[in-house]
N, C-alpha and C positions, 0 to 999 in steps of 0.2 A: 122322202129324201130331203125336199126343200125345208120341211119342218125341222128335221134333225139338224140341217145345216144352220138354220136360224137359231136353234138352241145353242149350238156350238159357238156361233159368233157372239151371241149374247153372253155366254159364259166367259169367253175370252175378254170381252169389253169390261165385264164386272170384275174380272180378276186382275186387270192391269194395275189398279191402285194398290191391291194387296201385294202384287209383285214389287211395286215401288216402295211400299212400306217395309219390305223384307230386307232393304239395304239402308245403311246409314253412312253419312260422310263425317269423318273425324278431321278436325282442323287443329293445328298446334304449332308450337315453336320450340326449338331445342337450343339450349344455350349452355355455355360453360358455367358451372356453379360458382367458380371462383372469380372469374373476370367478367361474367355476364355477357360475353361476346357470343354472337350466334355461331352455331356449328353447321357448316355446309357439308353435305354429303353423308350425314348420319342416316343409318338405315332404320326405317319404321316398318316392322313386319307384323302382320296380324297372324294369330294362331290358326286362322282359316286359310291363309295363303297369300292374300294381296300384300304388296310391298311398295314403298315409295322412298325416295331420297329427299332430304331437306335441301331447300334452295339456299342462295347466298345469305339471306337474312334469317336462316334457320327455320323457315316455315315449311309446312307440308299440308297436303290435302289427300286423304285416303278414303276411298269408298269401300266399305266392307259389308258382309252380310250381318243382319241384326243378331245372328247367333254367335258372333265373335265375342270371345270371353276377354281377350286382352290384346294389347299391342306391345311388342318388344322393341325397345329403342337401343341401338348399339352404335358405338363410334370408337375407333382405334384410340387407345390410350385413356379411355374413360370406362368407369363401371357401368354396365347396362342397367336399364330401368324399364319398368312395365307400367302400362296404363290400363286401368280397369274402369268400370262404370262409364262405358263409352256412349251411353244414351244422353249423358249430360251435355247441354248445349254450350256454345262458346268456344273460344280459342284456348287450348290447354297449354300451359307453360311447363316444360320439362327441363330441369337443371341436372346435367350429368356431372358426377364427381370424377375429377381426374384421378387416375391410378398411377401410371408411370409418367414421369415428367419428360415428355417428348419435346425436344427443343423447338420444333416447328409450331408447337402448340403453346409454349410458355410465353405469354404476353408480358412485356415489361414496359414501364413508363420511360425508362432510359433517359434520353435527352429530349423528353416531351414528344417523341415520335410515335410512341405506343405501337411499336412493331413487335413481332415475334423475336425472341432472343436470337434466333438463327439469322435474322436480318438486321441486327444491331451491331454497329462498329464500335467496340469499346469493351473494356474489361468490366463486366457486370456479373455479380453473383446474386442469387436469389435464395433467401431463407424463407421457406413457406411454413405453414402451420404444422405440417408433418414433422419437420425438423425441430421446431419450437416445442412440440408436444412430446419429444423424446425424453425430455428432462423435466425436473420439477420446476415450479414457478418461483423459486427463490431468486433466480438471477438469469440474465441473458448470456452470461459468459460462456457457458459450455456450448450453446447453439452457435454463437457468433464465431467461436474458435474452430468450427468445422470448415470455415471458409478460407481458401488459400489467400495469402497476402494480408490477412486481417488478424489482429491480435487484441483481445480484450482482457483486462486485468481487474482484480478487486484488491486494492491495498487494504481494505477492510470491507466487510459486507455492506453493500450499497454505495461504496466509494469506487465508482467506475473510472477506468482509464482505457481509452480506445485508441488504437493505432492502425493506420493503413499504410503499408509499405514504409515502415520505419518512423512514422510521425510521433512515436512515443518519446523521441529525443527531446522534444520541448514540452512534454506533458508529465511533470512529476506527479501531478494529480489532475483529475478532471478530464474533460474532452476539449481539445483545441485543434485548430487547423483542419477540422472536419465539419462540414455543414450537415445539419439534420433537419428534416421536414417531417411533420406528422399530418397525414391526410392532405398533403399539398400546402400546408401552412408552416412558415418558418418556426423551428423549435430552437435553433441557435440564435442567441441574442446579439444585439448590436455590438456588445463588447467582446464578441468572439468566443464566448463560452456556451456550453450546453448543459443544462441540468437534467440529463437523461434519467437520473435516479429518482426524479419526481414522478416518473411513470412506473407502474407495476408491470413486470414482464407479461402478465396475463392480459394487459391492455393491447398488446401488439399481436397481430395475426399474420403479418407479411412484412418482409424486409427486403429492400433492394440496395445493394452496395455498389456504387460507382467508384472505381479505384483510380487514384492519380488525379492530376489537375483536370477538373471538369469544365474549366474555362467558361465557355459561353453561357450556358443556360443557368448555371447556379453560381456564377460570379466568382469572387475571390476565393482562393484556397489552393493549397499544394498537396493536401492529403487525400481528399476525396469527398464524396457526398453520400449520405444515407437517407433513403426514403422509407418511412414507416407508415404502415396502414393498420387501422384497428380491425378487430374481428367483426365479421358481418354475417348476418343471416339473410339469404336472398329470397326466401320463400316461406311464408307462414309466420307464426308467432311461437316463441319459446321462452320458458323460464328455466334457469339453470342455477343450481347451487353446488358448490364443491368445497372440499376440505382436505388438507394435507398436513400431516405431522411427521416429524423426523428427529434425527439426532440433535443434541445440544439445544433442545428447546425450540426447534423450528416448528412454526405453525403458519398456515396460510389458509385463509377463508375467502370465498368469493360468492357473489350472487349477481345475477344479471337477467335483464329482460331484453329480448331482441325480437325484431319484427322485420319482415321483408315482403315486398310485393313489386308489381310493375310500377307502382307510384313512388317507391322509395324504400329506405331501410332506416332502422333506428336501433341504437344500442344504449342501454343504461346499465352501467356496471359499477359495482362497489367491491373493492378488495381490501384485505388487511393482511399484512405480513408481520410476524413477530419472530424474534430469534434471540436466544440468550447469549449465543456466541461461543465459538470454539476457544478463543483466546480471552484473557481478561480484557475488559473495556472494549467489547466488540458486539454489543447488543444492537438490535434494530427494531424499530416500530414504525411501520409505514401504512397509512390509510389513503386510498385514492378513490375518488368518485369521478367517473368518466361518462359524459353524454356525447355521443357521436351520431349524427344524423345526416341523411342524404335524401333529398326529395326531388322527384322528377315532375316539376310543376307543369310542364308542357313538353311538347316534342322538341322544343328548342332550348329550354332552360332547366338546369339542375342547380339546386341550392344545397349547400352542405354547411353544417355547424358543428363545432367542437367546444365543449366546456370541460376543462380538466382542473379539478381541485385536489391538491395533495398536501398531506401533513406527514412530514418525515422527520424522524429522529434516529441518528445512528452514532455509535461511539467509535473513537479512533485509537486503536491500541498502540500505534507507533512502531517504528522500525527497530529491529534487533541487530546486535553484532553477530558475527559468525559464532562466537563462543556461546552467547545466550541462545542463539538459534539451535545449536547442537544440544545444549544442556536441557532446555525446556521451551519448546516452540509455542506453548500456550501462554506464556507470560507476556505482559505488556511492557512497554518502555518504563523503566523504573527511575528512582532518584527523586530529588527535590522537585524537579520539573517533569516528573513522570506523568504518563497518561492518566493513571488512576488518581494521583494526587491533584492534578489540574483539571480533572473531568474533561479530558479532550474529547470533543464531540461536536456534532453539527445538528442544529434544528432548522428545518426549512419548511415554510408554509408558502404554497404557490397557487395562483389562480391564473389560468391561461384560457382566453376566449378567442375563438377564431371563426370567421365566416368566409365562405367561398361560393362563388357563382360561376358556372360555365354556361355560356350563351352561344348558341349556334345561329348565326345570322342567316346563312344559307349553306349550300353544299361546299362553298369555297372559303367561308370565313367563320372563325370561332374565337371566342375570347374567354379566358379564365382569369378571374380577379379574386384575390384573397386579402382580407384585412384581419388584424389581430391586435390584442392587447394583453399584457400580463402584469401581474403584481407578485413580487416574491420578497419574503423576509428571511434573513439568514442570521442565526445566532451561533457563533463559533468560538467557544473556549478552546484554545490551543495550548500546547506545552509552554510556550513562552509569551503569549499575548492573548487578547480576547477581541474578536471582531464582531461587530453588529452592523449588518448592511440591509438596506431596503432598496429594492429595484422596481421601477415602473417603466414600462416600455410599450410602444405602439409601432406598427409597421404595416406594410402592405406589399403585394406582389401582383403584377398583371402580365399576361402574355397573350399575344395574338397569333393565331395560326391561319395562314392563307395558302390554299391549294391552287396552283396555277400550272401553266405549261410554258416552256420555252421551246418553240417549234413543236415537235412531237414528243418532247421529253417532259414527264410529270415532275413538278418541282413543289416542294413544301417550304414555305417561309415561316419562321417563328421569330418573333421579336417582342421585347417588353422591357420591364425593369422591376427593381425591388428596392425598397427603402426602409430603414429601421432607425428609430431614435430611442435611446434609453437614458433614463436619469437614475442615478444611484447616490444615496447618502451612505457614506462609509466612515465608521468610527472605530478606532483601535484603542484598546485600554491595556493596562497591565492586568495579568490574570492572577488573581489571588484565590487559589484553591477552588477554581471553577466559577468565580464570580468576578464581574468587572470591577477594576479598582481605578487607579489614576488614568485620566485621559491622555493618550499619546498624540493622536492625530484626529482631525475632524475634516472630512473631505466631501465635496460634491462633484460628481463626475457625469458629464454629458457625453454619451457615445453616439456617433452617427456613422452609419455604413450604408452604402448603396451602390448599385451598378445598373448599367443598361446592357442589353444583350441582343444579338441578332444571329440568326442561323438560316442557312439555305441547304436543303437536302434535295438532290436531283437523282432521278432514276435513269441511268445511262443504258445504252444497249448492252447486251450480254448479261443483264441482271445486275450490273454494277451499281452500287449506291454510293454517291459521293456527298460528303458533308463539309461545309465551310462555315465557321462560326467565329464570333468576336464578342468580347465583353469589355466594358470600360468600368473599372472599379475605383471606388474612392472610400476613404475612412478618415475619421477625425475624433480626437478626444479633447474635451475641455475640462480641465481639472481645477477646481477652486479649493484651496486649502484654507479653511476657516480658522483653524487653530493648530498649532504645533506645540507640544509640551515644553521643549527646550527654549524656544524663543517667544512663544505666545503670538507670533506674527502669522498673518495669513497672506497668501498671494495666489496668483492665477498662472496656469500653464496650459498652453494650447499646442497640440501636436497634430499636424496634418500629414497624411500620407497621400502624396499626389496621385491623381488619377493615372491608372496604368492600363494599357490595352493588353488583353490576353486572347490570343487567337487559338483556334483548333481546326485542324484539317484531318479528315478521316475518309477511308475507302473500304468498301466491303464488296467482295466478289464471291458469289456462290459457285463452288466447283461442281456440285451436283445439287439435286433437290434435298440432299441429306447432309451436306457438308459446305461450310463457308469459311473464308479467310478474311481477316480484317487487319488494317494497319492505321495508325494515327500519330499525329504530332500535336502536342498541346502545351501551352505554357500556363503557369500559375503565379498568383500574387497573393501573399498572406501577411497582412499587417499584424503586429503584436496585439495580444489581447490586453484588456485593461489590467488584469492581474499581473501581466508581465511588465507593463510600464509602471504600475503602482503596487509593488510587493508589500506584504504586510509589515515589513520593518519600517515603513514610513518614508522610504527613499523614493526619488523620482528617477526612473531609468530613461533619461532624456536621450541617450545615444543609441537606443535600440532601433534598428532598421527593419523594414519588411523583408520577408523571404521572397525570392523570385526563383522560379525553376522552369525547366523545359523537359518534357517527357516524350520519349519515343517508344512505341510498343507495336507488337504484331502478334496475331493469334489465329488459332484455328479451332472451330467447334463444330460439332455435328452429332449424328446418331446413326445407328445401324441396327440390323436385325429387327426391323419393324418397331423401332423405338426401345428395344430392350437395353441396348448399349448407348450411353450418352458420354461425351467427352468434351472437355474445354481446356485448351492450353494457351497461355499467354506468356510472352517474354517481353521485358521492358528494360529501358535504360533511362534513368532520371538523374539530371544534373541540377543540383540545388545550390544557389548562391545566397550569401548572407544568412547561412543556416543558424537558427536559434537553438541554443543548448541551455540547460539549467544546471545549477550547482548549489548545494545547501551551504549556508553560512554557519557560523558558530552556534546560533540560536535555532538552527533547523529550518530557517526560512529559505525558500527557493529564490535564487537570484539568476537573472537571465542575461545572456550576452550573445552577440553574433560571432560566428567563426567564419573562416574563409568560404569553404564550400564543401559539398559532399558529392560522391559519385555512387549511385545506387543501381545495381543491375540485378535482375531477378527473374525467376521462372515460377509461374503459378499453374498448377494442374489440378483438375478434378475429373473423376470418372465414376460411373455407376453402371451396374449390370443387373437386370432383373432375370434371375434364373427361372422363377415361376411367377406368373401374374394372371391368374384365372380364378375369379370368384366362385366358380362352380366346383373347384377341386377342394379336397379336405385341407391341404396346405395351399392356401389361396395366394400367398405372397412370400417370396424369398428373394431378397435383394441385397447385394453388397455394393458399397460405394466408399469413396475416400477422396482425399486431397493431399497434395504435397506442395511445399513452398521452399524454394531455394533463394536465399538473400545474400548477395555479395555486396554489402554496403560498407563503404569506406570514407573516412574523413579525407579531405584534401585541403592543403594550405591552412592547416590548423596549428597555430603557434600559441601555446599557453605559457605565459611568462617566458622562461628560458628554455622550455621543453617543446620540441617539435613533435606533434602528435599526428602529423600527416601519415596516412596509410593505415591508421588504426581502425578496428571494427567500430561501427556505429554503436553507441551505448544503448542497451536495452533491446537489441534485436538479435534473435536467434538465427544462426545461419541456415538451419534446417528445421522444419516442422512438418508433421504428417498426421493425418486422421484416417482411421479405418473403421468402418461401421457395417453392421449387419441388421437387417430388418426382416422379421418373419411374422406372418399372420395366418391364422387358421379360419376355416369357414365357421367354426362354432364360436368365434369371437375372441379367442386367445391370441395374444401377440407378445412379441419379444423384440426389444431394441438393445443393441450392444454397441458401445462407442469407445474406441481407444484413441488416445492422443499422445503424440511424442513431441517433445520440445528439446532442442539442442541446448548446449550451455550458452548462457547469455552474459556478455560483458556488462558489468555494473558501474564502471567508471570510464571516463574518457581515456585514461592512461592504459586501459586493458590489463590492469594488474589484479582485478577481482572479478570472479565469474560466479554466476549461479549454476549449479550442477544441472545436467540434463535429467529428464525424467519421463516416465511413461505412466499415464493414469488411465484407468478403464472404468466406465460407468455402464450400468444396465438398468433397464426398466421392463417389467413384465406386467401384463394386465389382462383383463377380460371385459369385453363390451357385449352387452346383451340388451335386446329390445324386449322389455318385460311385458309391455302391452302396446297397443297401437300408438299411444301417445307418450309412453314413459320409457326412457332408456337409462341404463345403469352402466357405469364404468368403475371398476375397482383395480387398483394397481399398487405395486410395491417396486422399490428401486434402491439402488446404491450408487454412491460416487466414490472415486478413488479406491476401487476395490483392490488395487495393488498395494494399498497402504503406503504410498510413497510419501516421504517427507520432502516437500518442495515449497518454494516461495512464489506465490501468485500475486504479482504487483510489487516488484522490487523498487526500493527507493534508489534512484540513480544519483551518482556523485554525492552520496550521503556523507554528512560530516560525522566524524567519530566512528566510522565503520558501521553505522546502523543501516545496512542495505536491505535487510530481509524482513518480509511480511509473510509469515508462514500461513499456508493454506491448511484447511482441516484434514485430519487423517480419514480413515475409512468411515463413511457415514451412511445412514439408512433413512428411508422415508416410505410412507404409504398413505393412500388416500382413496377417496371415491368422488364421483360426480354423478348427479342426477339431472336429467333433462326431461322437461315436460312440455309437449307441444300443445298449445292452446287451440 
């Protein structure tokens, strides 16, 4: 018996290592594939039974039998993922793709607080890659116009005009009164304008829109702020090629290399877009090379760099009268000074280089500093003149974030500044059949713009978040006229817009863990742009003053039904003084002036509901969503010559707009996106005697995504725009001389294409 017991003990001792080898420990980290933030509480379940939940940093440790085939990782609002090859050593990185945009999970930069949208006090809308990819890559217009309170027009293909809460009023063309940043680096120039059309829509993967005066963090502005982010691959390496073709000679080609890891990410992307045009003199040819990188050089330092080179040519068909618009909307402006006869067009070459560093000193201090430089050449034969401009600019932005406490209350302080200096040589000639003739004016313009800002955000009891912010804004133009045709004399003119303090106060209160309310008061200061002070007719608009306004708003946002229902409602009242409006003169040049004031009250709503959201079902996604905007915008104290226009509707603003959309996807890779957009009638002159008719347009895109092999994925798609075949004007000329108000949009159009992705 003793011998048998000895054998038994020896067998057990020899078997213990084998028992230990029969189990393995898997370590990993789970993060959001879009924001890269860790996901706490994700379930990690082995097919053999053991389960663990991720910690606050997204990490987990799970001991499982060595016979385990896979781990299933799940998290509410994200597509599940599986891990195989569990014998591989090291910490595994899992990036979960969001499915339904649950508000408590949608992280926004906002006012540099980087909080979930549900905890951010302010009217912020997000356009993610899912919305951008609903449409072809010819334009951002259709994606941006799904956002309540925001309006984007194209007076001609690639000729963007952007409005937030009525700021179209002072933008007969281009983008003004709105600040744009690309990857945290200023895209708006010191002279107040933004050449957004130098970017291809395919360069942009994420958009945040902050509406109304953003005061503190982003300085001067009464319209709003837009934050653009490039496409990013967070894990692995990928090559992608795509091509799209469509009606009226539309072609779009793209090729990119992207890589992502724990050490950083890199995107190299080349795109080309060509379009023969729906109208006469409306062709486009744009080539863009983008390099965007972000490197995590240490646990404390992140360095990012952007290089954007763009070569853009687009034609300007010009506005039509109501009779021409009804007779033949495809024609261009005609006559001796017609668009075809004068080759009305714009050629722009631009190079924008930006560097950004984020350095975390410790758990309480962080700094982000960006510097940039740009060079841009513009050649613009117009109907009545010919402009040739060269711009050079440099600037920088820095912000510090300090986490502290006041007693027992957590407080975050953010402070810093931004400065830009631009130098432009601007020459205007007579236009002789599309070539420069006699010199009219020769100017040099130095633009300077800067501001300092400070913000304190405190977390009060009952979950209330209070924010107090202040910015000090300054702007200056130094114009040197080297020569003027009529006199031959030159002179200098300097215009300072004195430093103005712009405050912002905001409160947010969570009603439940699913619903929050917010309210804010903010003021804005918006000096005229260089093009408003120095229009192309050669005059100096010396009397033009900066706009100043105060905005009051309150809103509620939240979700219900485990994230299936999302809603966001904001009401606001905006009082603007020294409002800048535009009016065309006899030659078609836009001239600007201040009017007394405007009163702008509005309601912005958005809602979405996911009827089905389960990747395991044959119909894996069925979602409806939409937005509605009501704008009660009126002039006040507006006296034009002997006519009192007080009480009239704001020019260029539709009282009602709405979007309704449907998304459907199947497990086999088929998908369908349908989008309908309604726009109410729009007043086209300050007198409110001419209106653009209301319209409804519908677009759709259907496609099929298939993983052909482990490394190769294919997408094929077809789509159509303006399926209702509406005749409408997208980008009306406001207060146009000679009744040339209308810029017709294309009729029913079609497109189709494919994309190939290869994982290296």
